[in-house]
C-alpha positions in Angstrom: 0.0 0.0 0.0 1.4 3.4 -1.0 0.8 6.9 0.1 0.2 7.8 -3.6 -3.2 5.9 -3.3 -4.1 8.3 -0.5 -4.2 5.3 1.8 -1.3 6.3 4.0 -0.8 4.5 7.3 -2.1 6.7 10.1 -2.6 6.6 13.9 -5.8 4.6 13.7 -4.1 1.9 11.5 -1.2 1.6 13.8 -3.5 1.4 16.9 -5.4 -1.5 15.2 -2.1 -3.3 14.5 -0.8 -2.7 18.0 -4.0 -4.1 19.4 -3.8 -7.2 17.2 -0.3 -7.9 18.3 -1.2 -7.4 22.0 -4.2 -9.8 21.6 -1.8 -12.4 20.0 0.5 -12.0 23.0 3.3 -10.3 21.0 3.9 -7.4 23.3 7.5 -6.8 22.3 6.5 -6.5 18.6 3.7 -4.2 19.6 6.1 -1.9 21.5 8.5 -1.9 18.5 5.6 -0.9 16.2 4.8 2.0 18.6 8.4 3.1 18.3 8.1 2.9 14.5 5.1 5.3 14.7 7.3 7.8 16.4 10.1 7.4 13.9 7.7 8.0 11.0 6.2 11.1 12.7 2.9 9.4 13.5 2.0 10.3 17.0 0.6 7.4 19.1 -2.9 8.1 20.3 -4.5 7.6 23.7 -5.9 4.3 22.4 -2.4 3.1 21.3 -1.0 3.8 24.7 -4.0 2.3 26.6 -3.8 -0.9 24.6 -0.1 -1.3 25.4 -0.7 -0.4 29.1 -3.4 -3.0 29.3 -1.1 -5.7 27.8 1.6 -4.8 30.2 -0.9 -4.9 33.1 -2.0 -8.4 32.1 1.7 -9.5 32.3 2.2 -7.8 35.7 4.7 -5.3 34.2 3.7 -2.5 36.6 6.8 -0.3 36.2 6.7 -0.5 32.4 3.0 0.4 32.4 3.5 3.5 34.5 6.5 4.3 32.3 4.2 4.5 29.3 1.8 6.7 31.3 4.7 9.1 31.9 5.6 9.0 28.2 1.9 9.9 27.4 2.0 12.9 29.7 5.4 14.0 28.3 4.0 13.8 24.7 0.9 15.8 25.7 -1.3 12.7 25.1 -4.1 12.8 27.7 -5.0 9.6 29.5 -8.8 8.8 29.4 -11.0 6.9 31.9 -10.1 3.6 30.3 -6.4 4.3 30.7 -6.8 5.1 34.4 -9.1 2.2 35.0 -6.6 -0.3 33.6 -3.9 1.1 35.9 -6.2 1.2 38.9 -7.3 -2.3 38.4 -3.6 -3.4 38.1 -2.7 -1.7 41.3 -5.7 -3.2 43.1 -4.6 -6.6 41.8 -1.2 -6.0 43.3 -2.8 -5.0 46.6 -1.6 -1.4 46.3 -4.8 0.1 47.3 -3.4 3.5 48.5 -1.6 4.0 45.2 -4.8 3.0 43.3 -6.8 5.5 45.4 -4.2 8.2 44.6 -4.7 7.6 40.9 -8.4 7.6 41.3 -8.3 11.0 43.1 -6.0 12.3 40.2 -8.7 11.3 37.8 -11.3 13.3 39.7 -8.9 16.3 39.9 -8.3 16.1 36.1 -12.0 16.4 35.5 -12.6 12.8 34.4 -15.7 10.9 35.6 -14.8 7.4 36.6 -17.1 4.7 35.3 -18.7 1.8 37.2 -15.7 -0.5 36.3 -13.3 1.9 37.9 -15.4 2.2 41.1 -15.9 -1.6 41.2 -12.1 -2.3 41.0 -11.5 -0.1 44.1 -14.5 -1.3 46.0 -13.5 -4.9 45.4 -10.0 -4.2 46.7 -11.2 -2.3 49.8 -13.7 -5.0 50.7 -11.1 -7.8 50.3 -9.0 -6.0 52.8 -11.9 -5.7 55.2 -12.1 -1.9 54.7 -15.8 -1.9 54.0 -16.3 1.7 55.2 -14.1 2.9 52.4 -16.1 0.7 50.0 -19.3 2.5 51.1 -17.6 5.8 50.9 -17.1 5.0 47.2 -20.7 3.9 46.8 -21.8 7.2 48.2 -19.5 9.0 45.8 -20.9 7.0 42.9 -24.4 8.0 43.7 -23.5 11.7 44.1 -21.6 11.6 40.8 -24.7 10.0 39.1 -22.7 6.8 38.3 -25.2 4.0 38.7 -23.9 1.0 40.6 -24.4 -2.4 39.0 -24.9 -5.8 40.6 -21.2 -6.4 40.8 -20.8 -3.2 42.9 -23.3 -4.5 45.4 -21.9 -8.1 45.3 -18.5 -6.7 46.4 -20.1 -4.8 49.3 -22.2 -7.7 50.3 -19.1 -9.9 50.4 -17.2 -7.2 52.3 -19.9 -7.2 55.0 -19.9 -11.0 55.2 -16.1 -10.8 55.5 -16.3 -8.7 58.6 -19.0 -10.9 60.1 -22.0 -8.7 59.2 -24.1 -11.0 57.1 -27.3 -9.4 58.5 -26.2 -6.1 57.2 -25.6 -7.7 53.8 -29.2 -8.9 53.7 -30.4 -5.4 54.4 -28.2 -4.2 51.5 -29.9 -6.8 49.3 -33.1 -4.8 49.8 -31.4 -1.8 48.2 -30.3 -4.0 45.3 -33.8 -5.2 44.4 -35.3 -1.8 45.2 -33.0 -0.2 42.6 -34.3 -2.6 40.0 -31.2 -4.8 39.9 -31.4 -8.6 40.0 -29.3 -10.6 42.3 -27.2 -13.3 40.6 -26.1 -16.8 41.7 -22.9 -15.0 43.0 -25.0 -12.7 45.2 -26.8 -15.6 46.9 -23.7 -17.7 47.2 -21.9 -14.8 49.0 -24.8 -14.6 51.5 -25.1 -18.4 51.9 -21.3 -18.7 52.6 -21.5 -15.6 54.9 -24.3 -17.0 57.1 -22.8 -20.5 57.1 -19.4 -19.1 58.3 -21.3 -17.3 61.0 -22.9 -20.6 62.1 -26.4 -19.4 61.1 -27.4 -22.4 59.0 -31.2 -21.7 59.2 -30.7 -18.2 57.7 -28.4 -19.6 55.0 -31.1 -22.2 54.2 -33.8 -19.5 53.8 -31.5 -17.6 51.4 -30.8 -20.9 49.5 -34.6 -21.5 49.2 -35.3 -17.9 48.1 -33.0 -18.3 45.0 -35.9 -19.8 43.0 -37.9 -16.5 43.4 -35.4 -15.0 41.0 -35.3 -18.0 38.6 -31.9 -19.0 39.9 -30.5 -22.5 40.7 -28.0 -23.4 43.4 -24.6 -24.4 42.1 -21.5 -26.2 43.3 -20.6 -23.3 45.6 -24.1 -23.2 47.2 -24.0 -26.9 48.1 -20.4 -26.9 49.2 -21.0 -24.1 51.7 -23.7 -26.2 53.5 -21.6 -29.4 53.4 -18.6 -27.5 54.9 -20.6 -25.8 57.6 -22.7 -28.9 58.6 -19.6 -31.0 58.8 -17.9 -28.4 61.1 -20.9 -28.7 63.5 -20.8 -32.5 63.3 -24.1 -32.9 61.4 -22.8 -35.4 58.9 -26.3 -36.8 58.1 -27.5 -33.3 57.1 -24.3 -32.8 55.1 -25.0 -36.1 53.3 -28.4 -34.7 52.2 -26.8 -31.8 50.4 -24.1 -34.1 49.0 -26.9 -36.3 47.6 -28.6 -33.3 46.1 -25.3 -32.3 44.4 -24.9 -35.8 42.9 -28.5 -35.9 41.8 -28.0 -32.6 39.9 -24.9 -34.0 38.2 -22.5 -31.8 40.1 -19.2 -33.6 40.7 -17.6 -33.7 44.2 -14.3 -32.0 44.2 -11.4 -31.4 46.5 -13.3 -28.7 48.5 -16.4 -30.8 49.1 -14.4 -33.9 49.9 -12.1 -32.0 52.2 -15.2 -30.7 54.1 -16.5 -34.3 54.5 -13.1 -35.6 55.7 -13.0 -32.7 58.3 -16.5 -33.7 59.4 -15.5 -37.3 60.0 -12.4 -36.2 61.8 -14.5 -33.9 64.1 -16.8 -36.9 64.8 -13.8 -39.1 65.8 -14.3 -41.3 62.8 -10.6 -41.1 61.7 -10.8 -44.5 59.8 -13.4 -43.3 57.3 -11.6 -40.0 57.0 -8.4 -41.8 56.1 -10.2 -44.0 53.5 -11.6 -40.8 51.8 -8.1 -39.2 52.0 -6.6 -42.3 50.3 -9.2 -42.0 47.6 -8.3 -38.4 47.0 -4.6 -39.4 46.8 -5.5 -42.1 44.3 -7.7 -39.8 42.2 -5.1 -37.1 42.3 -7.5 -34.5 43.8 -4.9 -33.0 46.1 -3.6 -29.5 45.0 -3.0 -27.8 48.4 -1.6 -28.6 51.8 -5.0 -28.0 53.5 -6.3 -31.6 53.5 -3.0 -32.9 54.7 -3.1 -30.3 57.6 -6.6 -31.6 58.6 -5.4 -35.2 58.7 -2.1 -34.3 60.5 -4.1 -32.4 63.1 -6.5 -35.2 63.9 -3.6 -37.8 64.1 -1.7 -35.4 66.3 -4.6 -35.1 68.6 -4.9 -38.9 68.8 -1.1 -39.0 69.4 -0.8 -41.3 66.4 2.7 -40.1 65.5 3.6 -43.1 63.2 0.6 -42.5 60.9 1.2 -38.7 61.2 4.7 -39.1 59.9 3.5 -41.3 57.0 1.0 -38.6 56.0 3.6 -35.9 56.2 5.8 -38.1 53.9 3.0 -38.4 51.4 2.6 -34.6 51.4 6.3 -34.1 50.5 6.0 -36.9 47.9 3.2 -35.0 46.2 5.5 -32.0 45.9 3.5 -29.9 48.3 5.5 -27.4 50.4 4.6 -27.6 54.2 3.3 -24.2 55.4 3.7 -22.7 58.9 0.3 -24.2 59.7 1.6 -27.7 58.8 4.7 -27.4 61.0 2.7 -25.9 63.8 0.4 -28.9 63.7 3.4 -31.3 63.9 4.8 -29.3 66.8 1.5 -29.4 68.7 1.3 -33.2 68.1 4.8 -33.8 69.5 4.1 -31.5 72.5 0.9 -33.3 73.2 2.7 -36.7 73.2 5.3 -35.2 75.6 8.1 -35.1 73.0 9.2 -31.5 73.7 12.8 -32.0 72.5 11.4 -33.4 69.2 9.2 -30.3 68.9 12.2 -28.1 69.4 14.0 -30.0 66.6 10.9 -29.4 64.3 11.2 -25.7 65.2 14.8 -25.7 63.9 13.7 -27.7 60.8 11.2 -25.0 60.0 13.8 -22.3 60.2 16.2 -24.2 58.0 13.4 -24.8 55.4 12.9 -21.1 55.2 9.5 -21.2 57.0 9.7 -18.8 60.0 7.7 -20.0 63.1 4.8 -17.7 64.0 3.4 -16.6 67.4 1.2 -19.8 67.6 4.2 -22.1 66.9 6.2 -20.5 69.7 3.2 -20.3 72.1 2.5 -24.1 71.8 6.1 -25.0 72.8 6.4 -22.2 75.5 3.2 -23.5 77.1 4.4 -27.1 76.9 7.7 -26.2 78.5 5.9 -24.3 81.3 3.5 -27.3 82.0 6.5 -29.6 82.2 8.1 -27.3 84.8 10.8 -26.0 82.5 10.0 -22.3 83.0 13.6 -21.3 82.4 13.6 -23.0 78.9 10.3 -21.3 78.2 11.7 -17.9 79.1 14.7 -18.6 76.9 12.5 -19.5 73.9 10.4 -16.3 74.5 13.7 -14.4 74.6 14.7 -16.0 71.2 11.2 -15.1 69.9 11.6 -11.5 71.1 15.0 -11.3 69.4 13.9 -12.6 66.0 10.3 -11.4 66.1 9.7 -9.0 68.9 6.3 -8.0 67.7 5.0 -11.6 67.9 6.5 -12.0 71.4 4.7 -8.9 72.7 1.5 -10.0 71.0 1.6 -13.4 72.6 2.3 -12.0 76.0 -0.4 -9.3 75.8 -3.1 -11.7 74.5 -2.2 -14.1 77.3 -2.4 -11.4 80.0 -5.7 -10.1 78.7 -7.1 -13.6 78.9 -6.0 -13.7 82.6 -7.3 -10.2 83.3 -3.9 -8.8 84.2 -4.4 -5.4 82.5 -1.8 -3.5 84.6 0.9 -5.7 83.1 -0.6 -5.2 79.7 -0.2 -1.5 80.2 3.5 -2.0 81.0 4.1 -4.1 77.9 2.3 -1.7 75.6 4.6 1.1 76.8 7.6 -1.1 76.3 6.4 -1.8 72.7 5.9 1.8 71.8 9.3 2.8 73.3 11.0 0.2 71.2 9.3 1.6 68.1 6.7 -1.1 67.7 3.0 -0.2 67.1 0.3 -2.4 68.6 -2.0 -3.9 65.9 -5.7 -4.4 65.6 -5.5 -7.8 67.2 -3.8 -6.5 70.3 -6.4 -3.7 70.5 -9.2 -6.3 70.1 -7.8 -8.4 73.0 -7.9 -5.4 75.3 -11.3 -4.1 74.1 -12.8 -7.6 74.4 -11.6 -7.9 78.0 -13.4 -4.7 79.0 -16.5 -5.3 76.9 -17.0 -8.7 78.5 -17.0 -6.9 81.8 -19.4 -4.3 80.5 -16.8 -1.5 81.0 -17.2 0.4 77.8 -15.8 3.6 79.2 -12.5 1.9 79.9 -12.6 0.4 76.4 -13.0 3.8 75.0 -10.1 5.2 77.0 -7.9 2.4 75.8 -9.0 2.9 72.2 -8.0 6.6 72.5 -4.6 5.6 73.8 -3.9 3.0 71.2 -5.1 5.4 68.4 -2.6 8.0 69.7 0.1 5.3 69.3 -0.9 4.8 65.7 -2.7 1.5 66.2 -5.1 0.5 63.4 -8.4 -0.3 65.3 -10.7 -2.9 63.7 -14.2 -2.4 62.6 -15.4 -5.0 65.1 -13.7 -3.2 68.0 -15.4 0.1 67.0 -18.8 -1.5 66.6 -18.6 -3.4 70.0 -17.8 -0.2 71.9 -20.3 2.0 70.0 -23.1 -0.4 70.6 -22.1 -0.7 74.3 -22.0 3.1 74.8 -25.4 3.5 73.1 -26.9 0.8 75.3 -25.6 2.8 78.3 -27.1 5.9 76.7 -23.7 7.6 76.4 -24.7 9.1 73.0 -22.1 11.9 72.9 -19.2 9.4 73.4 -20.7 7.0 70.8 -21.1 9.8 68.3 -17.5 10.9 68.9 -16.3 7.4 68.3 -18.3 7.1 65.1 -16.7 10.3 63.8 -13.3 8.9 64.8 -14.2 5.7 63.1 -14.8 7.5 59.8 -11.6 9.5 60.1 -9.4 6.6 61.0 -10.6 4.4 58.2 -9.3 7.0 55.7 -12.6 8.5 54.6 -11.9 11.5 52.4 -15.4 12.5 51.7 -17.6 12.7 54.8 -20.6 13.7 52.7 -20.3 10.5 50.7 -20.1 8.1 53.7 -22.5 9.8 56.1 -25.6 8.1 54.8 -24.0 4.7 55.5 -22.3 5.3 58.9 -25.3 4.4 61.0 -26.1 1.4 58.8 -22.5 0.1 59.2 -21.9 0.8 62.9 -25.1 0.5 64.8 -26.2 -2.8 66.4 -27.6 -5.8 64.5 -31.2 -6.8 64.5 -31.2 -10.3 63.2 -34.9 -10.9 63.8 -35.6 -8.3 61.1 -33.9 -10.4 58.4 -36.7 -12.9 58.1 -39.0 -10.0 57.2 -36.4 -8.5 54.9 -36.0 -11.8 53.1 -39.8 -12.1 52.6 -39.7 -8.6 51.1 -36.8 -9.6 48.8 -38.8 -12.7 47.7 -41.9 -10.6 47.0 -40.0 -8.2 44.9 -38.4 -11.1 43.1 -41.7 -12.7 42.3 -43.2 -9.4 41.2 -40.4 -8.3 38.9 -39.1 -11.7 37.9 -37.5 -11.7 34.5 -38.9 -14.0 31.8 -36.1 -16.6 31.3 
C-alpha cells in the first residue's frame, strides 16, 4: 500500500495493528511498532498507549505500564477513563490500594468521571482487605456523581460485609439492590449463603438458599459446598450427606473442596478410619492440590497421638511436591508436645527455620506452654527471649493476649509502653484483645479510654472493636461518646469524603437486629416474584 493511493498509514491503522499484536501475546512486537510510529512522525494516540498499558498490566509489568503513562504525559497525550481504569485495576490486583486510590483522586482532579468499572475495582480491593467503610464511601460518591452501581458493585459490598461478620447487614443491603431494579445473581446468593454458614447461622443460610428460586436461579456447586462444609464443622454429617446427595442428583461432581469438608467432618466426629479412607481415595484420584487436606489429617492424628501415621501422611505430602506451610509445621509441633516429646518439637522448630519457614506466634506459644507445663520455665523464658530477638512484635502480641485472657491489665499497660518505646506499634488484634476484655465486663468507658490511647500510638483499630464499643455506649445511653467514636471511626478508616459516607455510617456501625432479616427476606422474595424476569 502506498501513500500515492491516498491510503497512508495513520494513527488509527497503527493502533489496530498494535491491538492485534497485543491480543496475540506479542507485546515486544507491539512496542516496536509504537516506536516505528514515532520514527515516522505518526503520534501514538490515547488508544495506542492504553492498549499497550493493558497488555503490560496483564503481564504484571507495573513499572513498564507506568513508564508508558509518563511517556503519554510527556508527549501531551491525555489519558482517558479507560487508561486510568486499567492502571487502577492493576494496582488493586497487586494489593496497592493506596496507590490506586491516589490515581483515582487524580482522575477526579483532572475532571474525568470514573465509570462503574473503575469504582468496582476499588470497592473490590477495599472490601477484600476488610475496609468496608471505604467501600461504602465510594458507593456514596458514585451516587453523588450519578454513576449507577451495578450488581457487581453490590456483590463486592455484600461480600465485604460478610467478610467482617456482618451477614445481616448484607441482607439489608440486598433490599437496596432489588429496590434499585437490579437482579441478584447466583454470585449474590452464594456470597450470602457462605457468609451465614461461616457465622454458624445455617437456618438463615437455608432461607436464602430457598429464596433463589424467586429470581429464577438455581443453586450451584458453591451453594451446596458451603452447606456441606458448615454442617460437617458442627458434626451434622447426616445433614451434610443430604446436600451431597442433592449435588450428585443434579450431576455436580464432588471436588477437593467438598471432599475436604467431608473428611474434616469425619475427623471432628472421631471417625478417623473413614476420613483416612476418603483421604486415600483423594490421593489415588489425584485430587490434592493444596496442603489444606494434609493439615486436617495431620491435626487429627496429632490429637490422637498417632505419630507413626502422622509421619506417614507428612511423607505423602512431601512426595506430592506440596510445600509444608507454617500451619503444617505448627500442627506437627502441637502433636509432639501433646505426646510429651518436647525435644522433638524443638527440633521441628529448627527444621522450620532451615526450610525457610519462620515460626509464628502460635508455633512458639505451643512450645512455650508445653515447657511451662513440664516445669521448664527457664527454657520457656529462653524461647520467649529468642522469639523476642527474632520477632519482637509476635512476642509482645503473645504475652499481651495471654495477660488479657487472665485479666492482668496493669501488666498489659507496661508491655504496651515497652512496645511503643522500642518503636513497635500495637496492631488491631492487640487492640481487640484489650477491648474484648473490658466489653466482656461491661466496662465500655475503659474500652473507649484504651482505644484513644492506642489510636494515639498509631494503632489500626478494627471495625469489630469500634462496633462493639459504639453499641455498648449506646446501650448505656452515652450518646455523645458514641457519636464521637463514630466520627473517629470515619476519620481513621481513611474516609476522604464525609458527605459520601455519612448516609451509611449508622447502617454500618449500629447494632444488629437479626430478627428483622426474616421480614427482609420475605420482602426480597416478594419483589423477586413481582419483577421476575422471563427466562
